[in-house]
CHARMM internal coordinates of N, CA and C (Angstrom, degrees):
IC EDIT
DIST 1 N 1 CA 1.4431
DIST 1 CA 1 C 1.5109
ANGL 1 N 1 CA 1 C 107.21
DIST 1 C 2 N 1.2776
ANGL 1 CA 1 C 2 N 117.25
DIHE 1 N 1 CA 1 C 2 N 138.98
DIST 2 N 2 CA 1.4531
ANGL 1 C 2 N 2 CA 120.37
DIHE 1 CA 1 C 2 N 2 CA 177.37
DIST 2 CA 2 C 1.5117
ANGL 2 N 2 CA 2 C 110.08
DIHE 1 C 2 N 2 CA 2 C -159.94
DIST 2 C 3 N 1.2721
ANGL 2 CA 2 C 3 N 115.91
DIHE 2 N 2 CA 2 C 3 N 168.33
DIST 3 N 3 CA 1.4548
ANGL 2 C 3 N 3 CA 120.74
DIHE 2 CA 2 C 3 N 3 CA 179.73
DIST 3 CA 3 C 1.4936
ANGL 3 N 3 CA 3 C 110.80
DIHE 2 C 3 N 3 CA 3 C 178.93
DIST 3 C 4 N 1.2934
ANGL 3 CA 3 C 4 N 114.74
DIHE 3 N 3 CA 3 C 4 N -178.78
DIST 4 N 4 CA 1.4592
ANGL 3 C 4 N 4 CA 121.55
DIHE 3 CA 3 C 4 N 4 CA -179.26
DIST 4 CA 4 C 1.5155
ANGL 4 N 4 CA 4 C 108.74
DIHE 3 C 4 N 4 CA 4 C -119.72
DIST 4 C 5 N 1.3233
ANGL 4 CA 4 C 5 N 115.55
DIHE 4 N 4 CA 4 C 5 N 135.63
DIST 5 N 5 CA 1.4507
ANGL 4 C 5 N 5 CA 121.23
DIHE 4 CA 4 C 5 N 5 CA 177.23
DIST 5 CA 5 C 1.5159
ANGL 5 N 5 CA 5 C 106.45
DIHE 4 C 5 N 5 CA 5 C -117.38
DIST 5 C 6 N 1.3320
ANGL 5 CA 5 C 6 N 116.84
DIHE 5 N 5 CA 5 C 6 N 124.44
DIST 6 N 6 CA 1.4721
ANGL 5 C 6 N 6 CA 120.36
DIHE 5 CA 5 C 6 N 6 CA -179.48
DIST 6 CA 6 C 1.5162
ANGL 6 N 6 CA 6 C 109.40
DIHE 5 C 6 N 6 CA 6 C -149.03
DIST 6 C 7 N 1.3162
ANGL 6 CA 6 C 7 N 114.83
DIHE 6 N 6 CA 6 C 7 N 146.87
DIST 7 N 7 CA 1.4601
ANGL 6 C 7 N 7 CA 122.16
DIHE 6 CA 6 C 7 N 7 CA 173.45
DIST 7 CA 7 C 1.5211
ANGL 7 N 7 CA 7 C 106.75
DIHE 6 C 7 N 7 CA 7 C -122.41
DIST 7 C 8 N 1.3085
ANGL 7 CA 7 C 8 N 116.14
DIHE 7 N 7 CA 7 C 8 N 129.39
DIST 8 N 8 CA 1.4525
ANGL 7 C 8 N 8 CA 120.22
DIHE 7 CA 7 C 8 N 8 CA -179.97
DIST 8 CA 8 C 1.5285
ANGL 8 N 8 CA 8 C 111.25
DIHE 7 C 8 N 8 CA 8 C -57.70
DIST 8 C 9 N 1.3232
ANGL 8 CA 8 C 9 N 117.49
DIHE 8 N 8 CA 8 C 9 N 142.78
DIST 9 N 9 CA 1.4604
ANGL 8 C 9 N 9 CA 120.52
DIHE 8 CA 8 C 9 N 9 CA -176.47
DIST 9 CA 9 C 1.5407
ANGL 9 N 9 CA 9 C 114.38
DIHE 8 C 9 N 9 CA 9 C -50.90
DIST 9 C 10 N 1.3074
ANGL 9 CA 9 C 10 N 117.37
DIHE 9 N 9 CA 9 C 10 N -40.99
DIST 10 N 10 CA 1.4848
ANGL 9 C 10 N 10 CA 120.08
DIHE 9 CA 9 C 10 N 10 CA -178.40
DIST 10 CA 10 C 1.5083
ANGL 10 N 10 CA 10 C 112.87
DIHE 9 C 10 N 10 CA 10 C -68.91
DIST 10 C 11 N 1.3288
ANGL 10 CA 10 C 11 N 117.93
DIHE 10 N 10 CA 10 C 11 N -12.81
DIST 11 N 11 CA 1.4688
ANGL 10 C 11 N 11 CA 121.30
DIHE 10 CA 10 C 11 N 11 CA -176.71
DIST 11 CA 11 C 1.5354
ANGL 11 N 11 CA 11 C 113.26
DIHE 10 C 11 N 11 CA 11 C -110.63
DIST 11 C 12 N 1.3082
ANGL 11 CA 11 C 12 N 116.33
DIHE 11 N 11 CA 11 C 12 N 3.56
DIST 12 N 12 CA 1.4628
ANGL 11 C 12 N 12 CA 119.90
DIHE 11 CA 11 C 12 N 12 CA -179.26
DIST 12 CA 12 C 1.5153
ANGL 12 N 12 CA 12 C 111.15
DIHE 11 C 12 N 12 CA 12 C -74.19
DIST 12 C 13 N 1.3234
ANGL 12 CA 12 C 13 N 115.30
DIHE 12 N 12 CA 12 C 13 N 155.36
DIST 13 N 13 CA 1.4587
ANGL 12 C 13 N 13 CA 120.73
DIHE 12 CA 12 C 13 N 13 CA 179.24
DIST 13 CA 13 C 1.5155
ANGL 13 N 13 CA 13 C 114.06
DIHE 12 C 13 N 13 CA 13 C 83.27
DIST 13 C 14 N 1.3337
ANGL 13 CA 13 C 14 N 116.77
DIHE 13 N 13 CA 13 C 14 N 10.01
DIST 14 N 14 CA 1.4752
ANGL 13 C 14 N 14 CA 121.16
DIHE 13 CA 13 C 14 N 14 CA -179.66
DIST 14 CA 14 C 1.5159
ANGL 14 N 14 CA 14 C 113.34
DIHE 13 C 14 N 14 CA 14 C -110.45
DIST 14 C 15 N 1.3214
ANGL 14 CA 14 C 15 N 116.56
DIHE 14 N 14 CA 14 C 15 N 5.72
DIST 15 N 15 CA 1.4622
ANGL 14 C 15 N 15 CA 119.70
DIHE 14 CA 14 C 15 N 15 CA -179.77
DIST 15 CA 15 C 1.5105
ANGL 15 N 15 CA 15 C 114.23
DIHE 14 C 15 N 15 CA 15 C 88.13
DIST 15 C 16 N 1.3257
ANGL 15 CA 15 C 16 N 117.82
DIHE 15 N 15 CA 15 C 16 N 4.10
DIST 16 N 16 CA 1.4578
ANGL 15 C 16 N 16 CA 121.12
DIHE 15 CA 15 C 16 N 16 CA -177.45
DIST 16 CA 16 C 1.5307
ANGL 16 N 16 CA 16 C 110.22
DIHE 15 C 16 N 16 CA 16 C -65.80
DIST 16 C 17 N 1.3342
ANGL 16 CA 16 C 17 N 117.74
DIHE 16 N 16 CA 16 C 17 N -43.51
DIST 17 N 17 CA 1.4616
ANGL 16 C 17 N 17 CA 120.37
DIHE 16 CA 16 C 17 N 17 CA 179.09
DIST 17 CA 17 C 1.5143
ANGL 17 N 17 CA 17 C 111.57
DIHE 16 C 17 N 17 CA 17 C -61.13
DIST 17 C 18 N 1.3143
ANGL 17 CA 17 C 18 N 116.40
DIHE 17 N 17 CA 17 C 18 N -40.02
DIST 18 N 18 CA 1.4649
ANGL 17 C 18 N 18 CA 119.84
DIHE 17 CA 17 C 18 N 18 CA 178.69
DIST 18 CA 18 C 1.5258
ANGL 18 N 18 CA 18 C 110.31
DIHE 17 C 18 N 18 CA 18 C -65.08
DIST 18 C 19 N 1.3219
ANGL 18 CA 18 C 19 N 117.12
DIHE 18 N 18 CA 18 C 19 N -42.14
DIST 19 N 19 CA 1.4710
ANGL 18 C 19 N 19 CA 120.52
DIHE 18 CA 18 C 19 N 19 CA 177.45
DIST 19 CA 19 C 1.5199
ANGL 19 N 19 CA 19 C 110.98
DIHE 18 C 19 N 19 CA 19 C -62.29
DIST 19 C 20 N 1.3328
ANGL 19 CA 19 C 20 N 116.71
DIHE 19 N 19 CA 19 C 20 N -41.43
DIST 20 N 20 CA 1.4621
ANGL 19 C 20 N 20 CA 120.50
DIHE 19 CA 19 C 20 N 20 CA 177.83
DIST 20 CA 20 C 1.5220
ANGL 20 N 20 CA 20 C 110.39
DIHE 19 C 20 N 20 CA 20 C -62.08
DIST 20 C 21 N 1.3100
ANGL 20 CA 20 C 21 N 117.34
DIHE 20 N 20 CA 20 C 21 N -43.79
DIST 21 N 21 CA 1.4445
ANGL 20 C 21 N 21 CA 119.94
DIHE 20 CA 20 C 21 N 21 CA 179.94
DIST 21 CA 21 C 1.5304
ANGL 21 N 21 CA 21 C 111.38
DIHE 20 C 21 N 21 CA 21 C -66.13
DIST 21 C 22 N 1.3029
ANGL 21 CA 21 C 22 N 117.76
DIHE 21 N 21 CA 21 C 22 N -36.56
DIST 22 N 22 CA 1.4813
ANGL 21 C 22 N 22 CA 119.91
DIHE 21 CA 21 C 22 N 22 CA 175.32
DIST 22 CA 22 C 1.5197
ANGL 22 N 22 CA 22 C 110.18
DIHE 21 C 22 N 22 CA 22 C -60.25
DIST 22 C 23 N 1.3291
ANGL 22 CA 22 C 23 N 116.95
DIHE 22 N 22 CA 22 C 23 N -39.61
DIST 23 N 23 CA 1.4627
ANGL 22 C 23 N 23 CA 119.86
DIHE 22 CA 22 C 23 N 23 CA 177.06
DIST 23 CA 23 C 1.5189
ANGL 23 N 23 CA 23 C 111.38
DIHE 22 C 23 N 23 CA 23 C -66.62
DIST 23 C 24 N 1.3178
ANGL 23 CA 23 C 24 N 117.13
DIHE 23 N 23 CA 23 C 24 N -38.80
DIST 24 N 24 CA 1.4730
ANGL 23 C 24 N 24 CA 121.12
DIHE 23 CA 23 C 24 N 24 CA 177.09
DIST 24 CA 24 C 1.5369
ANGL 24 N 24 CA 24 C 109.33
DIHE 23 C 24 N 24 CA 24 C -63.27
DIST 24 C 25 N 1.3415
ANGL 24 CA 24 C 25 N 116.54
DIHE 24 N 24 CA 24 C 25 N -47.11
DIST 25 N 25 CA 1.4774
ANGL 24 C 25 N 25 CA 120.22
DIHE 24 CA 24 C 25 N 25 CA 178.39
DIST 25 CA 25 C 1.5160
ANGL 25 N 25 CA 25 C 110.71
DIHE 24 C 25 N 25 CA 25 C -57.06
DIST 25 C 26 N 1.3161
ANGL 25 CA 25 C 26 N 117.06
DIHE 25 N 25 CA 25 C 26 N -45.49
DIST 26 N 26 CA 1.4880
ANGL 25 C 26 N 26 CA 120.52
DIHE 25 CA 25 C 26 N 26 CA -178.77
DIST 26 CA 26 C 1.5205
ANGL 26 N 26 CA 26 C 110.36
DIHE 25 C 26 N 26 CA 26 C -61.01
DIST 26 C 27 N 1.3197
ANGL 26 CA 26 C 27 N 117.03
DIHE 26 N 26 CA 26 C 27 N -43.09
DIST 27 N 27 CA 1.4638
ANGL 26 C 27 N 27 CA 121.25
DIHE 26 CA 26 C 27 N 27 CA -179.45
DIST 27 CA 27 C 1.5366
ANGL 27 N 27 CA 27 C 109.57
DIHE 26 C 27 N 27 CA 27 C -64.34
DIST 27 C 28 N 1.3271
ANGL 27 CA 27 C 28 N 117.05
DIHE 27 N 27 CA 27 C 28 N -44.44
DIST 28 N 28 CA 1.4557
ANGL 27 C 28 N 28 CA 119.92
DIHE 27 CA 27 C 28 N 28 CA -178.68
DIST 28 CA 28 C 1.5214
ANGL 28 N 28 CA 28 C 111.32
DIHE 27 C 28 N 28 CA 28 C -66.48
DIST 28 C 29 N 1.3252
ANGL 28 CA 28 C 29 N 116.41
DIHE 28 N 28 CA 28 C 29 N -40.64
DIST 29 N 29 CA 1.4764
ANGL 28 C 29 N 29 CA 118.94
DIHE 28 CA 28 C 29 N 29 CA 176.96
DIST 29 CA 29 C 1.5236
ANGL 29 N 29 CA 29 C 110.47
DIHE 28 C 29 N 29 CA 29 C -60.87
DIST 29 C 30 N 1.3373
ANGL 29 CA 29 C 30 N 116.33
DIHE 29 N 29 CA 29 C 30 N -40.08
DIST 30 N 30 CA 1.4666
ANGL 29 C 30 N 30 CA 120.40
DIHE 29 CA 29 C 30 N 30 CA 178.22
DIST 30 CA 30 C 1.5189
ANGL 30 N 30 CA 30 C 112.98
DIHE 29 C 30 N 30 CA 30 C -62.25
DIST 30 C 31 N 1.3133
ANGL 30 CA 30 C 31 N 115.49
DIHE 30 N 30 CA 30 C 31 N -28.11
DIST 31 N 31 CA 1.4687
ANGL 30 C 31 N 31 CA 120.83
DIHE 30 CA 30 C 31 N 31 CA 178.46
DIST 31 CA 31 C 1.5199
ANGL 31 N 31 CA 31 C 112.64
DIHE 30 C 31 N 31 CA 31 C -88.87
DIST 31 C 32 N 1.3100
ANGL 31 CA 31 C 32 N 116.13
DIHE 31 N 31 CA 31 C 32 N -3.43
DIST 32 N 32 CA 1.4632
ANGL 31 C 32 N 32 CA 120.50
DIHE 31 CA 31 C 32 N 32 CA -179.47
DIST 32 CA 32 C 1.5225
ANGL 32 N 32 CA 32 C 113.47
DIHE 31 C 32 N 32 CA 32 C 82.57
DIST 32 C 33 N 1.3077
ANGL 32 CA 32 C 33 N 117.94
DIHE 32 N 32 CA 32 C 33 N 13.91
DIST 33 N 33 CA 1.4644
ANGL 32 C 33 N 33 CA 121.49
DIHE 32 CA 32 C 33 N 33 CA -179.13
DIST 33 CA 33 C 1.5202
ANGL 33 N 33 CA 33 C 108.93
DIHE 32 C 33 N 33 CA 33 C -76.00
DIST 33 C 34 N 1.3080
ANGL 33 CA 33 C 34 N 116.93
DIHE 33 N 33 CA 33 C 34 N 133.13
DIST 34 N 34 CA 1.4617
ANGL 33 C 34 N 34 CA 122.49
DIHE 33 CA 33 C 34 N 34 CA -178.59
DIST 34 CA 34 C 1.5281
ANGL 34 N 34 CA 34 C 113.03
DIHE 33 C 34 N 34 CA 34 C -103.64
DIST 34 C 35 N 1.3165
ANGL 34 CA 34 C 35 N 118.15
DIHE 34 N 34 CA 34 C 35 N -27.06
DIST 35 N 35 CA 1.4647
ANGL 34 C 35 N 35 CA 122.78
DIHE 34 CA 34 C 35 N 35 CA -178.75
DIST 35 CA 35 C 1.5306
ANGL 35 N 35 CA 35 C 109.42
DIHE 34 C 35 N 35 CA 35 C -134.88
DIST 35 C 36 N 1.3298
ANGL 35 CA 35 C 36 N 114.64
DIHE 35 N 35 CA 35 C 36 N 152.61
DIST 36 N 36 CA 1.4665
ANGL 35 C 36 N 36 CA 119.11
DIHE 35 CA 35 C 36 N 36 CA 178.53
DIST 36 CA 36 C 1.5239
ANGL 36 N 36 CA 36 C 108.28
DIHE 35 C 36 N 36 CA 36 C -140.92
DIST 36 C 37 N 1.3133
ANGL 36 CA 36 C 37 N 115.72
DIHE 36 N 36 CA 36 C 37 N 160.88
DIST 37 N 37 CA 1.4567
ANGL 36 C 37 N 37 CA 122.01
DIHE 36 CA 36 C 37 N 37 CA 175.40
DIST 37 CA 37 C 1.5210
ANGL 37 N 37 CA 37 C 108.79
DIHE 36 C 37 N 37 CA 37 C -123.67
DIST 37 C 38 N 1.3066
ANGL 37 CA 37 C 38 N 115.95
DIHE 37 N 37 CA 37 C 38 N 144.20
DIST 38 N 38 CA 1.4652
ANGL 37 C 38 N 38 CA 122.57
DIHE 37 CA 37 C 38 N 38 CA 178.84
DIST 38 CA 38 C 1.5124
ANGL 38 N 38 CA 38 C 107.43
DIHE 37 C 38 N 38 CA 38 C -128.53
DIST 38 C 39 N 1.3210
ANGL 38 CA 38 C 39 N 117.13
DIHE 38 N 38 CA 38 C 39 N 134.17
DIST 39 N 39 CA 1.4713
ANGL 38 C 39 N 39 CA 121.33
DIHE 38 CA 38 C 39 N 39 CA 175.69
DIST 39 CA 39 C 1.5233
ANGL 39 N 39 CA 39 C 108.85
DIHE 38 C 39 N 39 CA 39 C -109.34
DIST 39 C 40 N 1.3212
ANGL 39 CA 39 C 40 N 114.79
DIHE 39 N 39 CA 39 C 40 N 139.96
DIST 40 N 40 CA 1.4659
ANGL 39 C 40 N 40 CA 121.54
DIHE 39 CA 39 C 40 N 40 CA -179.21
DIST 40 CA 40 C 1.5196
ANGL 40 N 40 CA 40 C 107.42
DIHE 39 C 40 N 40 CA 40 C -135.42
DIST 40 C 41 N 1.3237
ANGL 40 CA 40 C 41 N 117.51
DIHE 40 N 40 CA 40 C 41 N 137.98
DIST 41 N 41 CA 1.4492
ANGL 40 C 41 N 41 CA 121.38
DIHE 40 CA 40 C 41 N 41 CA 173.02
DIST 41 CA 41 C 1.5418
ANGL 41 N 41 CA 41 C 107.95
DIHE 40 C 41 N 41 CA 41 C -60.71
DIST 41 C 42 N 1.3244
ANGL 41 CA 41 C 42 N 116.63
DIHE 41 N 41 CA 41 C 42 N 131.83
DIST 42 N 42 CA 1.4746
ANGL 41 C 42 N 42 CA 121.38
DIHE 41 CA 41 C 42 N 42 CA -172.36
DIST 42 CA 42 C 1.5214
ANGL 42 N 42 CA 42 C 113.04
DIHE 41 C 42 N 42 CA 42 C -56.41
DIST 42 C 43 N 1.3043
ANGL 42 CA 42 C 43 N 118.64
DIHE 42 N 42 CA 42 C 43 N -29.60
DIST 43 N 43 CA 1.4788
ANGL 42 C 43 N 43 CA 120.48
DIHE 42 CA 42 C 43 N 43 CA -178.52
DIST 43 CA 43 C 1.5217
ANGL 43 N 43 CA 43 C 113.16
DIHE 42 C 43 N 43 CA 43 C -85.76
DIST 43 C 44 N 1.3401
ANGL 43 CA 43 C 44 N 117.86
DIHE 43 N 43 CA 43 C 44 N -3.45
DIST 44 N 44 CA 1.4651
ANGL 43 C 44 N 44 CA 121.10
DIHE 43 CA 43 C 44 N 44 CA -178.75
DIST 44 CA 44 C 1.5340
ANGL 44 N 44 CA 44 C 110.01
DIHE 43 C 44 N 44 CA 44 C -86.15
DIST 44 C 45 N 1.3277
ANGL 44 CA 44 C 45 N 114.92
DIHE 44 N 44 CA 44 C 45 N 77.10
DIST 45 N 45 CA 1.4675
ANGL 44 C 45 N 45 CA 120.30
DIHE 44 CA 44 C 45 N 45 CA -174.81
DIST 45 CA 45 C 1.5287
ANGL 45 N 45 CA 45 C 113.07
DIHE 44 C 45 N 45 CA 45 C -63.90
DIST 45 C 46 N 1.3301
ANGL 45 CA 45 C 46 N 118.01
DIHE 45 N 45 CA 45 C 46 N -32.65
DIST 46 N 46 CA 1.4654
ANGL 45 C 46 N 46 CA 120.19
DIHE 45 CA 45 C 46 N 46 CA 177.74
DIST 46 CA 46 C 1.5198
ANGL 46 N 46 CA 46 C 110.74
DIHE 45 C 46 N 46 CA 46 C -62.77
DIST 46 C 47 N 1.3384
ANGL 46 CA 46 C 47 N 116.95
DIHE 46 N 46 CA 46 C 47 N -44.64
DIST 47 N 47 CA 1.4660
ANGL 46 C 47 N 47 CA 120.11
DIHE 46 CA 46 C 47 N 47 CA -179.26
DIST 47 CA 47 C 1.5301
ANGL 47 N 47 CA 47 C 109.91
DIHE 46 C 47 N 47 CA 47 C -67.75
DIST 47 C 48 N 1.3340
ANGL 47 CA 47 C 48 N 117.12
DIHE 47 N 47 CA 47 C 48 N -37.92
DIST 48 N 48 CA 1.4480
ANGL 47 C 48 N 48 CA 120.30
DIHE 47 CA 47 C 48 N 48 CA 178.95
DIST 48 CA 48 C 1.5200
ANGL 48 N 48 CA 48 C 110.25
DIHE 47 C 48 N 48 CA 48 C -61.66
DIST 48 C 49 N 1.3333
ANGL 48 CA 48 C 49 N 117.20
DIHE 48 N 48 CA 48 C 49 N -45.80
DIST 49 N 49 CA 1.4649
ANGL 48 C 49 N 49 CA 121.04
DIHE 48 CA 48 C 49 N 49 CA 177.64
DIST 49 CA 49 C 1.5235
ANGL 49 N 49 CA 49 C 110.75
DIHE 48 C 49 N 49 CA 49 C -62.10
DIST 49 C 50 N 1.3337
ANGL 49 CA 49 C 50 N 117.65
DIHE 49 N 49 CA 49 C 50 N -39.63
DIST 50 N 50 CA 1.4590
ANGL 49 C 50 N 50 CA 122.68
DIHE 49 CA 49 C 50 N 50 CA 179.17
DIST 50 CA 50 C 1.5286
ANGL 50 N 50 CA 50 C 110.41
DIHE 49 C 50 N 50 CA 50 C -58.46
DIST 50 C 51 N 1.3244
ANGL 50 CA 50 C 51 N 116.31
DIHE 50 N 50 CA 50 C 51 N -52.04
DIST 51 N 51 CA 1.4589
ANGL 50 C 51 N 51 CA 119.71
DIHE 50 CA 50 C 51 N 51 CA -178.16
DIST 51 CA 51 C 1.5265
ANGL 51 N 51 CA 51 C 112.00
DIHE 50 C 51 N 51 CA 51 C -69.23
DIST 51 C 52 N 1.3294
ANGL 51 CA 51 C 52 N 117.01
DIHE 51 N 51 CA 51 C 52 N -31.88
DIST 52 N 52 CA 1.4695
ANGL 51 C 52 N 52 CA 120.34
DIHE 51 CA 51 C 52 N 52 CA 172.88
DIST 52 CA 52 C 1.5366
ANGL 52 N 52 CA 52 C 109.39
DIHE 51 C 52 N 52 CA 52 C -60.55
DIST 52 C 53 N 1.3440
ANGL 52 CA 52 C 53 N 117.10
DIHE 52 N 52 CA 52 C 53 N -45.27
DIST 53 N 53 CA 1.4644
ANGL 52 C 53 N 53 CA 120.31
DIHE 52 CA 52 C 53 N 53 CA -179.87
DIST 53 CA 53 C 1.5351
ANGL 53 N 53 CA 53 C 111.98
DIHE 52 C 53 N 53 CA 53 C -62.73
DIST 53 C 54 N 1.3149
ANGL 53 CA 53 C 54 N 115.98
DIHE 53 N 53 CA 53 C 54 N -30.05
DIST 54 N 54 CA 1.4681
ANGL 53 C 54 N 54 CA 119.87
DIHE 53 CA 53 C 54 N 54 CA 178.01
DIST 54 CA 54 C 1.5306
ANGL 54 N 54 CA 54 C 111.92
DIHE 53 C 54 N 54 CA 54 C -76.92
DIST 54 C 55 N 1.3152
ANGL 54 CA 54 C 55 N 117.16
DIHE 54 N 54 CA 54 C 55 N -8.11
DIST 55 N 55 CA 1.4581
ANGL 54 C 55 N 55 CA 119.97
DIHE 54 CA 54 C 55 N 55 CA 178.48
DIST 55 CA 55 C 1.5213
ANGL 55 N 55 CA 55 C 114.63
DIHE 54 C 55 N 55 CA 55 C 92.51
DIST 55 C 56 N 1.3412
ANGL 55 CA 55 C 56 N 117.35
DIHE 55 N 55 CA 55 C 56 N 6.34
DIST 56 N 56 CA 1.4464
ANGL 55 C 56 N 56 CA 119.03
DIHE 55 CA 55 C 56 N 56 CA 176.14
DIST 56 CA 56 C 1.5035
ANGL 56 N 56 CA 56 C 109.08
DIHE 55 C 56 N 56 CA 56 C -73.10
DIST 56 C 57 N 1.3297
ANGL 56 CA 56 C 57 N 117.52
DIHE 56 N 56 CA 56 C 57 N 148.58
DIST 57 N 57 CA 1.4481
ANGL 56 C 57 N 57 CA 122.91
DIHE 56 CA 56 C 57 N 57 CA -176.02
DIST 57 CA 57 C 1.5300
ANGL 57 N 57 CA 57 C 111.79
DIHE 56 C 57 N 57 CA 57 C -112.81
DIST 57 C 58 N 1.3340
ANGL 57 CA 57 C 58 N 117.49
DIHE 57 N 57 CA 57 C 58 N 141.67
DIST 58 N 58 CA 1.4677
ANGL 57 C 58 N 58 CA 119.07
DIHE 57 CA 57 C 58 N 58 CA 174.54
DIST 58 CA 58 C 1.5182
ANGL 58 N 58 CA 58 C 109.63
DIHE 57 C 58 N 58 CA 58 C -60.48
DIST 58 C 59 N 1.3293
ANGL 58 CA 58 C 59 N 116.86
DIHE 58 N 58 CA 58 C 59 N 142.94
DIST 59 N 59 CA 1.4550
ANGL 58 C 59 N 59 CA 120.02
DIHE 58 CA 58 C 59 N 59 CA -175.49
DIST 59 CA 59 C 1.5267
ANGL 59 N 59 CA 59 C 112.40
DIHE 58 C 59 N 59 CA 59 C -134.78
DIST 59 C 60 N 1.3379
ANGL 59 CA 59 C 60 N 117.19
DIHE 59 N 59 CA 59 C 60 N -45.82
DIST 60 N 60 CA 1.4446
ANGL 59 C 60 N 60 CA 121.63
DIHE 59 CA 59 C 60 N 60 CA -172.70
DIST 60 CA 60 C 1.5153
ANGL 60 N 60 CA 60 C 109.68
DIHE 59 C 60 N 60 CA 60 C -134.50
DIST 60 C 61 N 1.3059
ANGL 60 CA 60 C 61 N 116.44
DIHE 60 N 60 CA 60 C 61 N 138.13
DIST 61 N 61 CA 1.4644
ANGL 60 C 61 N 61 CA 120.10
DIHE 60 CA 60 C 61 N 61 CA 175.87
DIST 61 CA 61 C 1.5235
ANGL 61 N 61 CA 61 C 107.87
DIHE 60 C 61 N 61 CA 61 C -114.70
DIST 61 C 62 N 1.3027
ANGL 61 CA 61 C 62 N 117.47
DIHE 61 N 61 CA 61 C 62 N 128.29
DIST 62 N 62 CA 1.4699
ANGL 61 C 62 N 62 CA 123.03
DIHE 61 CA 61 C 62 N 62 CA 178.54
DIST 62 CA 62 C 1.5176
ANGL 62 N 62 CA 62 C 109.80
DIHE 61 C 62 N 62 CA 62 C -109.65
DIST 62 C 63 N 1.3009
ANGL 62 CA 62 C 63 N 116.88
DIHE 62 N 62 CA 62 C 63 N 149.51
DIST 63 N 63 CA 1.4506
ANGL 62 C 63 N 63 CA 122.08
DIHE 62 CA 62 C 63 N 63 CA 178.05
DIST 63 CA 63 C 1.5200
ANGL 63 N 63 CA 63 C 109.46
DIHE 62 C 63 N 63 CA 63 C -122.93
DIST 63 C 64 N 1.3134
ANGL 63 CA 63 C 64 N 115.75
DIHE 63 N 63 CA 63 C 64 N 147.88
DIST 64 N 64 CA 1.4569
ANGL 63 C 64 N 64 CA 121.30
DIHE 63 CA 63 C 64 N 64 CA 179.50
DIST 64 CA 64 C 1.5314
ANGL 64 N 64 CA 64 C 107.35
DIHE 63 C 64 N 64 CA 64 C -138.44
DIST 64 C 65 N 1.2985
ANGL 64 CA 64 C 65 N 116.55
DIHE 64 N 64 CA 64 C 65 N 144.96
DIST 65 N 65 CA 1.4593
ANGL 64 C 65 N 65 CA 119.05
DIHE 64 CA 64 C 65 N 65 CA 179.40
DIST 65 CA 65 C 1.5162
ANGL 65 N 65 CA 65 C 111.75
DIHE 64 C 65 N 65 CA 65 C -173.15
DIST 65 C 66 N 1.3073
ANGL 65 CA 65 C 66 N 113.92
DIHE 65 N 65 CA 65 C 66 N 170.24
DIST 66 N 66 CA 1.4515
ANGL 65 C 66 N 66 CA 120.44
DIHE 65 CA 65 C 66 N 66 CA 179.86
DIST 66 CA 66 C 1.5175
ANGL 66 N 66 CA 66 C 110.29
DIHE 65 C 66 N 66 CA 66 C -75.46
DIST 66 C 67 N 1.2866
ANGL 66 CA 66 C 67 N 116.66
DIHE 66 N 66 CA 66 C 67 N 151.00
DIST 67 N 67 CA 1.4730
ANGL 66 C 67 N 67 CA 122.57
DIHE 66 CA 66 C 67 N 67 CA 173.99
DIST 67 CA 67 C 1.5260
ANGL 67 N 67 CA 67 C 106.60
DIHE 66 C 67 N 67 CA 67 C -83.59
DIST 67 C 68 N 1.3305
ANGL 67 CA 67 C 68 N 117.58
DIHE 67 N 67 CA 67 C 68 N 120.98
DIST 68 N 68 CA 1.4993
ANGL 67 C 68 N 68 CA 118.95
DIHE 67 CA 67 C 68 N 68 CA -179.25
DIST 68 CA 68 C 1.5087
ANGL 68 N 68 CA 68 C 112.26
DIHE 67 C 68 N 68 CA 68 C -70.35
END
COOR INIT
IC SEED 1 N 1 CA 1 C
IC BUILD
């Protein structure tokens, strides 16, 4: 299962992301899921702070680059 969670810039800071995550949590609990993973683009500091506030912990670091 996977998907994208996003809140338009003009609507941020209103609790919409938190409400969306509560809906995600409810769906996952209903499926019996105990753990989840979230990926964030490394430069997206707002999203990183958001997931930090939710109590999610950094786990894996991925690297991407051109082949020389």
